[in-house]
Structure formats: C-alpha cells, structure tokens
C-alpha angles and dihedrals in degrees: 000000000000116000123210087250091056091048094048091048092053091047091048092049094049094046092050097046099083104052133186083030122072121250125188118197124191129196112214145154094063093312092306101109141041129207127179143181131202119214132200125230091275090054094251116142113254100179137355129202103199103192139007124164106243093216088064091057094058086081103086095215092051092050090049091048092053092047094046095046091050092045089053091052090051091048091048087062090060101264123135117222129197119245132012 
C-alpha cells in the first residue's frame, strides 16, 4: 500500500530530476498513477510521460530507470541537465 509520504517522495524526486528545467508531476487516477512533463526555459513542453503506475515506482531501481531514461531523452533534444 502506498502512503501519502511514499507518493509525495516519488513526486518530489521526479520534479527535481531535470534541473535547471522545470518539471511538473501530477498524481491521478485515485493516487494510482503519475504523469509528468518537463518544460524548457520558455515554458514549452519538451517531453511528457503520460502515465506510470505509482506502485511500479516504489522499487528504487525502477524509479531511477524512469528518471534516467527521461533525462536521456531530454538531453538528446540538446538540453543540459545538472547532476548525473
């Protein structure tokens, strides 16, 4: 069972993973799914992940995989991100 603390931690991690760009994550479908979008400095959407089952992201390696795969897609569009 996902607690609100687990859900907020996942949301916080995803939103902070694309600095200096802005990322907005939304919990939906009765706290069962997460979607997020990364924006450039002009507030245009760069990439959108429309639906991930939150339960899948409680596994640390799965969460890291989703973040890293999305970071690579953002970088492939020519954006520079902070951190590894």
